[in-house]
C-alpha positions as CSV (number, residue, x, y, z in Angstrom):
1,X,30.3,4.1,-20.8
2,X,28.4,4.0,-17.6
3,X,25.6,1.4,-17.5
4,X,22.3,1.8,-15.7
5,X,21.9,-0.6,-12.8
6,X,18.8,-2.7,-12.7
7,X,15.7,-1.1,-11.3
8,X,12.3,0.2,-12.3
9,X,12.7,3.2,-14.5
10,X,8.9,4.0,-14.4
11,X,9.0,5.5,-17.8
12,X,12.1,7.6,-17.2
13,X,13.6,6.2,-20.5
14,X,10.9,7.8,-22.5
15,X,11.0,11.1,-20.6
16,X,14.8,11.4,-20.9
17,X,14.6,11.0,-24.7
18,X,12.9,14.4,-24.9
19,X,15.9,16.3,-23.5
20,X,18.6,17.8,-25.6
21,X,22.0,19.1,-24.7
22,X,20.7,22.6,-25.5
23,X,18.2,22.2,-22.7
24,X,20.9,21.0,-20.3
25,X,22.9,24.0,-21.2
26,X,19.9,26.2,-20.5
27,X,19.4,24.6,-17.1
28,X,23.0,24.7,-15.9
29,X,24.4,27.6,-17.8
30,X,27.2,27.4,-20.4
31,X,30.1,27.1,-17.9
32,X,28.6,24.3,-15.8
33,X,27.4,22.5,-18.9
34,X,30.9,22.4,-20.4
35,X,32.4,21.2,-17.2
36,X,29.7,18.6,-16.8
37,X,30.5,17.3,-20.3
38,X,34.2,17.1,-19.3
39,X,33.2,15.1,-16.1
40,X,31.2,12.7,-18.1
41,X,33.9,12.2,-20.8
42,X,36.4,11.5,-18.0
43,X,34.2,8.7,-16.7
44,X,33.6,10.4,-13.3
45,X,30.0,9.2,-13.1
46,X,29.6,6.0,-11.1
47,X,27.0,3.7,-9.6
48,X,24.3,5.0,-11.9
49,X,20.9,3.4,-11.2
50,X,17.2,4.1,-11.5
51,X,15.1,3.8,-8.4
52,X,11.5,4.9,-7.9
53,X,11.5,6.8,-11.2
54,X,14.7,8.8,-10.4
55,X,18.2,8.4,-11.6
56,X,20.9,8.2,-8.8
57,X,24.6,8.4,-9.2
58,X,27.9,9.2,-7.5
59,X,30.1,11.7,-9.2
60,X,33.7,12.1,-8.4
61,X,35.0,15.7,-8.0
62,X,36.8,17.4,-5.2
63,X,34.8,15.0,-3.1
64,X,32.3,12.2,-3.9
65,X,28.9,13.7,-4.6
66,X,25.5,12.1,-4.6
67,X,23.3,13.3,-7.6
68,X,19.6,12.7,-8.1
69,X,17.9,13.4,-11.4
70,X,14.2,13.6,-11.6
71,X,12.0,14.0,-14.7
72,X,8.3,14.9,-14.1
73,X,5.6,16.9,-15.9
74,X,7.5,20.1,-15.1
75,X,10.6,18.9,-16.8
76,X,14.1,17.8,-15.8
77,X,15.3,18.6,-12.2
78,X,18.6,17.8,-10.5
79,X,19.8,17.7,-6.9
80,X,23.4,17.4,-5.9
81,X,25.2,17.4,-2.5
82,X,28.1,19.6,-3.8
83,X,28.5,23.1,-2.3
84,X,27.8,24.7,-5.7
85,X,24.4,23.1,-5.9
86,X,23.1,23.1,-2.3
87,X,20.0,21.5,-3.6
88,X,19.0,24.5,-5.8
89,X,21.1,24.7,-9.0
90,X,21.6,22.3,-11.8
91,X,25.3,21.9,-11.4
92,X,28.1,20.3,-13.5
93,X,27.6,17.0,-11.6
94,X,23.9,17.0,-12.6
95,X,24.9,17.6,-16.2
96,X,27.4,14.7,-16.2
97,X,24.8,12.4,-14.6
98,X,22.1,13.4,-17.1
99,X,24.5,12.8,-20.0
100,X,25.5,9.4,-18.6
101,X,21.9,8.4,-18.1
102,X,20.8,9.5,-21.6
103,X,23.6,7.6,-23.3
104,X,23.2,4.5,-21.1
105,X,19.5,4.4,-21.9
106,X,20.1,4.8,-25.6
107,X,22.7,2.1,-25.5
108,X,20.5,-0.3,-23.6
109,X,17.6,0.4,-26.0
110,X,19.7,-0.1,-29.2
111,X,21.3,-3.3,-28.0
112,X,19.8,-6.4,-29.2
113,X,21.1,-9.0,-26.8
114,X,24.1,-7.5,-25.2
115,X,25.8,-10.9,-25.0
116,X,28.6,-10.4,-27.7
117,X,30.5,-7.9,-25.7
118,X,30.0,-9.8,-22.5
119,X,31.5,-13.0,-24.1
120,X,34.5,-11.1,-25.4
121,X,35.1,-9.6,-22.0
122,X,34.7,-12.9,-20.2
123,X,37.1,-14.6,-22.6
124,X,39.7,-11.9,-22.0
125,X,39.3,-12.1,-18.2
126,X,39.6,-15.9,-18.3
127,X,43.1,-15.4,-19.9
128,X,44.3,-13.2,-17.0
129,X,46.3,-14.4,-14.0
130,X,44.6,-14.3,-10.6
131,X,47.2,-11.8,-9.4
132,X,46.4,-9.4,-12.3
133,X,42.6,-9.6,-11.6
134,X,43.2,-9.1,-7.9
135,X,45.3,-6.0,-8.6
136,X,42.6,-4.6,-11.0
137,X,39.9,-5.2,-8.5
138,X,41.8,-3.6,-5.6
139,X,42.5,-0.6,-7.8
140,X,38.8,-0.3,-8.8
141,X,37.7,-0.7,-5.2
142,X,39.6,2.4,-4.2
143,X,37.2,4.4,-6.3
144,X,34.1,2.5,-5.2
145,X,34.1,2.6,-1.3
146,X,30.5,1.3,-1.1
147,X,31.4,-1.8,-3.2
148,X,34.6,-2.2,-1.1
149,X,32.5,-2.3,2.1
150,X,30.1,-4.8,0.5
151,X,32.9,-7.2,-0.4
152,X,34.4,-6.7,3.1
153,X,31.1,-7.8,4.6
154,X,31.0,-10.8,2.3
155,X,34.6,-11.7,3.3
156,X,33.8,-11.5,7.0
157,X,30.6,-13.5,6.5
158,X,32.6,-16.3,4.7
159,X,35.1,-16.4,7.5
160,X,32.3,-16.5,10.2
161,X,33.6,-13.3,11.8
162,X,30.8,-11.1,10.8
163,X,28.5,-10.4,13.8
164,X,26.1,-7.9,15.1
165,X,28.8,-5.7,16.6
166,X,30.5,-5.3,13.2
167,X,27.1,-4.5,11.5
168,X,26.2,-2.0,14.1
169,X,29.5,-0.3,13.7
170,X,28.9,0.0,9.9
171,X,25.5,1.7,10.6
172,X,27.1,4.0,13.2
173,X,29.9,4.9,10.8
174,X,27.5,6.3,8.2
175,X,25.3,8.1,10.7
176,X,27.5,10.6,12.6
177,X,25.7,12.8,15.0
178,X,25.7,16.2,13.2
179,X,23.5,19.2,12.9
180,X,22.3,19.2,9.3
181,X,19.6,21.4,7.9
182,X,20.4,21.8,4.1
183,X,18.1,19.3,2.3
184,X,20.9,18.3,-0.1
185,X,23.1,17.2,2.7
186,X,20.2,15.5,4.5
187,X,19.4,13.6,1.3
188,X,23.0,12.5,1.0
189,X,23.2,11.5,4.7
190,X,20.3,9.1,4.5
191,X,21.4,7.9,1.0
192,X,24.7,6.7,2.7
193,X,22.6,4.9,5.3
194,X,20.4,3.3,2.6
195,X,23.4,1.9,0.8
196,X,24.8,0.4,3.9
197,X,21.4,-1.2,4.8
198,X,21.0,-2.4,1.2
199,X,24.2,-4.4,1.7
200,X,22.9,-5.8,5.0
201,X,19.6,-6.8,3.5
202,X,21.4,-8.8,0.8
203,X,23.1,-11.0,3.5
204,X,20.3,-11.0,6.1
205,X,19.3,-14.6,5.6
206,X,22.9,-15.7,6.2
207,X,23.1,-14.0,9.6
208,X,22.0,-15.4,12.9
209,X,18.5,-14.3,13.8
210,X,19.7,-12.8,17.0
211,X,22.4,-10.8,15.3
212,X,19.9,-9.6,12.7
213,X,17.5,-8.4,15.4
214,X,20.2,-6.6,17.3
215,X,21.4,-4.9,14.1
216,X,17.9,-3.8,13.1
217,X,17.1,-2.4,16.5
218,X,20.4,-0.5,16.6
219,X,19.6,1.0,13.2
220,X,16.1,2.0,14.4
221,X,17.4,3.6,17.6
222,X,20.2,5.3,15.7
223,X,17.7,6.9,13.3
224,X,15.7,8.1,16.3
225,X,18.9,9.7,17.7
226,X,20.0,11.4,14.5
227,X,16.6,12.9,13.9
228,X,17.0,14.9,17.1
229,X,19.7,16.9,15.2
230,X,18.8,16.6,11.5
231,X,16.0,18.5,9.9
232,X,14.4,15.9,7.7
233,X,11.2,17.7,6.9
234,X,11.7,16.4,3.3
235,X,11.2,12.8,4.5
236,X,14.5,11.4,3.2
237,X,14.7,8.9,6.0
238,X,11.7,6.9,4.8
239,X,13.5,4.4,2.5
240,X,16.1,3.7,5.2
241,X,13.3,3.1,7.7
242,X,11.6,0.7,5.4
243,X,14.8,-1.3,5.1
244,X,15.2,-1.3,8.9
245,X,11.7,-2.5,9.4
246,X,12.3,-5.2,6.8
247,X,15.4,-6.4,8.7
248,X,13.4,-6.4,11.9
249,X,10.5,-8.4,10.4
250,X,12.9,-11.0,9.0
251,X,14.6,-11.4,12.4
252,X,11.3,-11.8,14.2
253,X,10.1,-14.4,11.7
254,X,13.2,-16.5,12.3
255,X,13.4,-16.2,16.0
256,X,11.8,-19.1,17.9
257,X,9.8,-16.9,20.2
258,X,6.3,-17.6,21.6
259,X,3.4,-15.4,20.2
260,X,3.3,-13.8,23.7
261,X,6.9,-12.8,23.6
262,X,6.6,-11.4,20.0
263,X,3.6,-9.4,21.1
264,X,5.4,-8.0,24.2
265,X,8.4,-7.1,22.1
266,X,6.3,-5.1,19.5
267,X,4.2,-3.4,22.2
268,X,7.3,-2.2,24.0
269,X,8.8,-0.8,20.8
270,X,5.6,0.9,19.8
271,X,5.0,2.5,23.1
272,X,8.6,3.9,23.2
273,X,8.5,5.2,19.6
274,X,9.2,8.9,19.5
275,X,9.4,9.1,15.7
276,X,6.5,6.8,14.7
277,X,8.7,4.1,13.3
278,X,6.3,1.5,14.6
279,X,3.0,3.3,13.9
280,X,1.8,0.3,11.9
281,X,2.0,-2.1,14.8
282,X,0.4,-4.6,15.2
283,X,-1.3,-4.9,11.8
284,X,1.8,-4.4,9.7
285,X,3.2,-7.4,11.7
286,X,0.1,-9.6,11.4
287,X,2.0,-12.3,9.5
288,X,4.8,-12.3,12.1
289,X,2.4,-12.4,15.0
290,X,-0.2,-14.7,13.7
291,X,-3.7,-15.0,15.2
292,X,-2.3,-16.0,18.6
293,X,0.2,-13.1,18.6
294,X,-2.4,-10.5,17.6
295,X,-4.7,-11.7,20.4
296,X,-1.9,-11.6,22.9
297,X,-1.0,-8.1,21.7
298,X,-4.5,-6.7,22.4
299,X,-4.7,-8.6,25.7
300,X,-1.5,-6.9,26.9
301,X,-2.8,-3.5,25.7
302,X,-6.1,-4.0,27.5
303,X,-4.4,-5.1,30.7
304,X,-2.1,-2.0,30.7
305,X,-5.0,0.3,29.7
306,X,-7.2,-0.9,32.6
307,X,-4.3,-0.5,35.0
308,X,-3.8,3.2,34.1
309,X,-5.9,5.8,36.0
310,X,-8.1,7.8,33.7
311,X,-6.6,11.2,33.2
312,X,-8.6,14.3,34.2
313,X,-10.1,16.5,31.5
314,X,-7.7,19.2,32.6
315,X,-4.6,17.1,32.2
316,X,-2.0,18.2,29.6
317,X,-1.6,16.3,26.4
318,X,1.7,14.9,27.5
319,X,0.1,13.5,30.7
320,X,-2.7,12.0,28.7
321,X,-0.5,10.5,26.0
322,X,0.2,7.1,27.5
323,X,-3.5,6.6,28.1
324,X,-4.4,7.8,24.6
325,X,-1.8,5.6,23.0
326,X,-3.1,2.5,24.6
327,X,-6.7,3.5,23.9
328,X,-5.9,4.0,20.2
329,X,-4.8,0.4,20.0
330,X,-8.2,-0.7,21.5
331,X,-10.0,1.5,19.0
332,X,-8.0,0.0,16.2
333,X,-9.2,-3.5,17.2
334,X,-12.8,-2.2,17.5
335,X,-12.7,-0.7,14.0
336,X,-11.3,-4.0,12.6
337,X,-14.2,-5.8,14.3
338,X,-16.8,-3.2,13.3
339,X,-17.7,-2.8,16.9
340,X,-19.3,0.7,16.9
341,X,-20.5,0.4,20.6
342,X,-16.9,-0.2,21.7
343,X,-15.7,2.7,19.7
344,X,-18.3,5.0,21.4
345,X,-17.4,3.7,24.8
346,X,-13.7,4.4,24.3
347,X,-14.3,7.8,22.8
348,X,-16.4,8.8,25.8
349,X,-13.7,8.0,28.2
350,X,-11.6,11.0,27.2
351,X,-14.1,13.2,25.3
352,X,-13.4,16.8,26.2
353,X,-13.2,18.9,23.0
354,X,-15.5,19.9,20.1
355,X,-13.7,17.4,17.8
356,X,-14.3,14.6,20.4
357,X,-18.0,15.4,20.5
358,X,-18.2,15.5,16.7
359,X,-16.5,12.1,16.5
360,X,-19.0,10.6,18.9
361,X,-21.9,12.1,17.0
362,X,-20.6,10.6,13.8
363,X,-20.4,7.2,15.4
364,X,-24.0,7.5,16.6
365,X,-25.1,8.5,13.1
366,X,-23.2,5.4,11.8
367,X,-25.2,3.4,14.3
368,X,-28.5,5.0,13.3
369,X,-29.2,6.7,16.6
370,X,-30.2,10.2,15.6
371,X,-31.2,11.2,19.2
372,X,-27.8,10.6,20.7
373,X,-26.1,12.1,17.6
374,X,-28.2,15.3,18.2
375,X,-27.2,15.3,21.9
376,X,-23.5,15.2,21.1
377,X,-23.8,17.7,18.3
378,X,-25.6,20.1,20.6
379,X,-22.8,19.7,23.1
380,X,-20.3,20.7,20.4
381,X,-22.5,23.7,19.4
382,X,-22.6,24.9,23.0
383,X,-18.8,24.7,23.2
384,X,-18.1,26.3,19.8
385,X,-20.4,28.9,18.4
386,X,-18.4,29.1,15.2
387,X,-20.1,26.2,13.4
388,X,-17.5,24.2,11.5
389,X,-18.3,22.8,8.1
390,X,-17.9,19.3,9.3
391,X,-20.5,19.8,12.0
392,X,-23.0,21.5,9.6
393,X,-22.6,18.4,7.4
394,X,-23.3,16.1,10.4
395,X,-26.5,18.0,11.2
396,X,-27.5,17.6,7.6
397,X,-27.0,13.9,7.8
398,X,-29.0,13.8,11.0
399,X,-31.9,15.7,9.4
400,X,-31.9,13.3,6.4
401,X,-32.1,10.4,8.8
402,X,-35.1,12.0,10.5
403,X,-36.7,12.9,7.2
404,X,-36.6,16.6,7.8
405,X,-35.6,17.6,4.2
406,X,-35.9,21.4,4.6
407,X,-33.6,21.3,7.6
408,X,-31.2,19.0,5.8
409,X,-31.0,21.3,2.8
410,X,-30.5,24.3,5.0
411,X,-27.7,22.7,7.0
412,X,-25.9,21.3,3.9
413,X,-26.3,24.6,2.0
414,X,-24.6,26.3,5.0
415,X,-21.8,23.8,5.0
416,X,-21.3,24.3,1.2
417,X,-21.3,28.1,1.4
418,X,-18.8,28.1,4.2
419,X,-16.0,26.5,2.2
420,X,-17.3,26.3,-1.4
421,X,-16.1,22.8,-1.8
422,X,-17.1,20.6,-4.7
423,X,-17.7,17.6,-2.5
424,X,-20.1,19.6,-0.3
425,X,-21.9,20.6,-3.4
426,X,-22.3,17.0,-4.5
427,X,-23.7,16.0,-1.1
428,X,-26.1,19.0,-1.2
429,X,-27.4,17.9,-4.7
430,X,-27.9,14.4,-3.4
431,X,-30.1,15.7,-0.6
432,X,-31.9,18.0,-3.0
433,X,-32.7,15.1,-5.3
434,X,-34.1,13.0,-2.5
435,X,-36.2,16.0,-1.4
436,X,-37.3,16.6,-5.1
437,X,-35.8,20.1,-4.9
438,X,-33.1,19.8,-7.5
439,X,-34.0,22.9,-9.7
440,X,-34.3,25.5,-7.0
441,X,-31.3,24.2,-5.0
442,X,-29.2,24.2,-8.2
443,X,-30.3,27.8,-8.9
444,X,-29.3,29.0,-5.5
445,X,-25.9,27.3,-5.9
446,X,-25.2,29.0,-9.2
447,X,-26.3,32.3,-7.8
448,X,-23.9,31.9,-4.9
449,X,-21.0,30.8,-7.1
450,X,-21.4,33.4,-9.7
451,X,-21.4,36.2,-7.1
452,X,-18.0,37.9,-6.8
453,X,-18.5,38.8,-3.1
454,X,-15.9,37.5,-0.7
455,X,-17.1,34.8,1.8
456,X,-15.8,33.5,5.0
457,X,-12.6,31.6,4.7
458,X,-11.9,31.2,1.0
459,X,-11.2,33.1,-2.2
460,X,-13.1,33.8,-5.4
461,X,-10.6,31.4,-7.0
462,X,-12.0,28.5,-4.9
463,X,-15.6,29.5,-5.8
464,X,-14.6,29.7,-9.5
465,X,-12.9,26.3,-9.4
466,X,-16.0,24.6,-7.9
467,X,-18.2,26.3,-10.5
468,X,-15.8,24.9,-13.2
469,X,-16.2,21.3,-11.8
470,X,-20.0,21.6,-11.9
471,X,-20.0,23.0,-15.5
472,X,-17.7,20.1,-16.5
473,X,-20.2,17.6,-15.0
474,X,-23.0,19.3,-16.9
475,X,-20.8,19.5,-20.1
476,X,-21.5,23.2,-20.5
477,X,-18.2,23.8,-22.4
478,X,-19.0,27.4,-23.4
479,X,-19.7,28.5,-19.8
480,X,-16.7,26.5,-18.6
481,X,-14.4,28.3,-21.0
482,X,-15.8,31.7,-20.0
483,X,-15.3,30.9,-16.3
484,X,-11.7,29.9,-16.9
485,X,-10.9,33.0,-18.9
486,X,-12.5,35.4,-16.5
487,X,-12.1,33.9,-13.1
488,X,-9.4,31.3,-12.9
489,X,-5.7,32.3,-12.6
490,X,-3.9,29.3,-11.3
491,X,-1.9,27.5,-14.0
492,X,-2.6,24.0,-12.9
493,X,-6.4,24.7,-12.7
494,X,-6.3,26.3,-16.1
495,X,-4.6,23.3,-17.6
496,X,-7.1,20.9,-16.1
497,X,-10.0,22.9,-17.6
498,X,-8.3,23.2,-21.0
499,X,-7.9,19.5,-21.2
500,X,-11.5,18.9,-20.2
501,X,-12.7,21.2,-23.0
502,X,-10.2,19.8,-25.5
503,X,-11.6,16.3,-25.1
504,X,-15.0,17.7,-26.2
505,X,-14.4,20.8,-28.3
506,X,-10.8,21.0,-29.3
507,X,-10.7,24.6,-30.8
508,X,-12.4,26.1,-27.7
509,X,-9.6,24.9,-25.5
510,X,-6.9,27.1,-27.3
511,X,-7.5,30.4,-25.3
512,X,-7.5,28.5,-22.0
513,X,-4.2,26.8,-22.9
514,X,-2.8,30.2,-23.8
515,X,-3.9,31.6,-20.5
516,X,-2.2,28.7,-18.7
517,X,1.0,29.3,-20.6
518,X,1.0,33.0,-19.6
519,X,0.4,32.0,-16.0
520,X,3.4,29.6,-16.1
521,X,5.7,32.2,-17.7
522,X,4.8,34.7,-15.0
523,X,6.3,32.4,-12.4
524,X,9.7,33.3,-13.8
525,X,11.5,30.1,-13.1
526,X,13.4,27.8,-15.5
527,X,11.1,25.0,-14.4
528,X,7.9,27.0,-15.2
529,X,9.4,28.1,-18.6
530,X,10.0,24.5,-19.6
531,X,6.5,23.6,-18.5
532,X,5.0,26.5,-20.5
533,X,6.9,25.3,-23.6
534,X,5.6,21.8,-23.2
535,X,2.0,23.0,-22.8
536,X,2.4,24.9,-26.1
537,X,3.8,21.8,-27.7
538,X,1.0,19.5,-26.4
539,X,-1.7,22.0,-27.2
540,X,-0.6,22.7,-30.7
541,X,-3.5,20.8,-32.2
542,X,-6.0,22.9,-30.3
543,X,-4.5,26.1,-31.6
544,X,-4.5,24.8,-35.1
545,X,-8.1,23.8,-34.8
546,X,-9.0,27.3,-33.9
547,X,-7.2,28.8,-36.9
548,X,-4.4,28.0,-39.4
549,X,-2.1,30.7,-38.0
550,X,-3.3,30.7,-34.3
551,X,-0.3,28.7,-33.1
552,X,2.3,30.8,-34.8
553,X,0.6,34.0,-33.6
554,X,0.6,32.7,-30.0
555,X,4.3,31.8,-30.1
556,X,5.1,35.2,-31.7
557,X,3.1,37.0,-29.0
558,X,5.0,35.2,-26.3
559,X,8.3,36.0,-27.8
560,X,7.4,39.7,-28.0
561,X,5.8,40.1,-24.6
562,X,8.6,38.1,-22.8
563,X,11.6,39.1,-24.8
564,X,13.5,40.0,-21.7
565,X,13.2,36.5,-20.3
566,X,16.3,34.9,-21.9
567,X,15.8,31.5,-20.5
568,X,12.2,31.3,-21.6
569,X,13.3,32.5,-25.1
570,X,15.9,29.7,-25.1
571,X,13.3,27.1,-24.2
572,X,11.1,28.4,-27.0
573,X,14.0,28.2,-29.5
574,X,15.0,24.7,-28.4
575,X,11.5,23.4,-29.0
576,X,10.3,25.4,-32.0
577,X,13.4,26.8,-33.5
578,X,14.6,30.5,-33.4
579,X,12.3,33.2,-34.6
C-alpha cells in the first residue's frame, strides 16, 4: 500500500471519495484502465503526496513518470509526463495514481491511531543486523533516486564536504538546457527542480550563509537561462522560484552585511532581472532590509535616477526602460507614503501617451483638483478621439466633483453603454441617486439592456449577463429566469443564475439548471459530461420541486437526445444507473 505524504489536501479526500472505478474506466478507456490497475497492484506508484490540493506521484514504467491528479468542480483530471499522455489523456499512470490515492485516503481515514502496525514494524527492524538493514536501504534507494540524492547530501553535510559547488551542480544537473514546449514535459522539468530545492531548503540552516547565498543566486540565474528555451506559459516555474527566493532571503538574513550593502545587493538584482524574479523588491524584503535598509535602497534609487538623462518622448521603450524602472521604485515609495504630489511629479516626467494623461488626471481627481484633472483629460481627448470607457468614467467623476449632475449622468451613461459592465451600472446608479434621478436613469438602463441591437465592442450575452445581475439585486426572480432562458447561453453563467434562483424559489430554477446541462453536454468533452452529470445530481431537488416526475423526464430526455455520446451515457449510468 502506498501512503500519502504529509501535506494539505484542501478537501481532496472528500472529492476523491466520489469517484468510482467505473468513472476511471470511462476517463481512461478500458485498456488503459486495466493496465493502470496492474501498475497499482504491482506497487509501481511511489512518492505519493498531496500539495496545493493536488495529488503528485512518481510511477515506474518504461521510465519514471511524474503524475499530477487534480479534482475540481469539473471533475477528476490527470496529467502525466509519459508519451501516451502528453498532457492530454488520462493514461494508465494516472489511473494507477488515482487508485493509490483513493485507497491511501480510505486507509488513513479508517485508521484509528496507526501505531500498532508501526510498533510491529519497529520491533521487527530492531531485530535485524545493520548489514541487512543497509542492504535493504541500498536496494530501495535504487528505485528512489530523489531520496538517494537527499541522503547523499545529508552524508556530505555530516562529513563537512558539502559546499556551494556541490549544491550548484545538483541544480544544474536537473535543469539541462533543452528546447521544451509540451506542457507535460515542462511541468516534469520544473518538478525535478522543485524536488532538488526542497532538499536544499531542509538543510539550509546547516549551510554556511555564503554557500547558501551562492547556491540561491545560481538557481535564480539558472532559471533565467532555461526560460530562454522553455515555453513555460503555464507558470510551472513558480514554486521553484518561491523556493529559490526563500533560500535567498535566509542567506541575506544570516549574512553580517550592513543595511547599505543589503540594499545595493537587492537593487542590482532587481535592475538586472529579465524574468521578474525580484519584482517584489524591496517590500518583499522589508524584514531583511529593516528601516535603515529600506531608506538606503530608495536613496540609491534616487541617486541613480537623478544621474540618468531624461529620455525624449520619441525614445523607444527599450531606451526608456532603465529610467522607467528606477522611476517606478520612486513611485512605489510615494504610494507607500501617500504622497500624491510626488506621484504627479514623477508621472509628468515621462507622460507621452493617452494612458499617461489619464493616470495624471486620476491623481488630480484623488487630490481634489478638478481644474487640472480637466486639463489632462482634455489632452487625452485631443490625442485619442475614440473615448475609452475609463476616460468617460473619469469625466463623470470630475462632473460629480463640480456638482454638474446632468453632465455626470451623461458621461457615466456613455461609459456604461460602451461596455455594458455591471460595475459601470452600479456607479451610474450611485450618481443617479445623488442627483435624485434614480427612476428615469433605471428606465433608460433597462431599455438599453433589453434591446437586442449590437453595440460597440461587446455581445448580447454581455448585455444579458449585466441585466441578470441587476435583476438578482432587485430579486425579480421571474424576470431573471426568463432572461436566462431566452438570452444566456454560457454554461457557467446559467449555473450561477440557477443557483441564485434556487436560493429563493427552488422550483423555478429547474429549467435554468436543465439549460445549463444542455450547454455542458454540447461542449462534447469528457470533462463537460462529468460536469453535466454533477449539475443534474446537485439540482435534483429543484427538479423534484417543480414536479414529481420532472427529474426522471429530464434524464430520459438527455439519454434520448444524446444517445450517440457514449461517454456521456456512461457518466449518466454511473451516477443514476442504466436506463
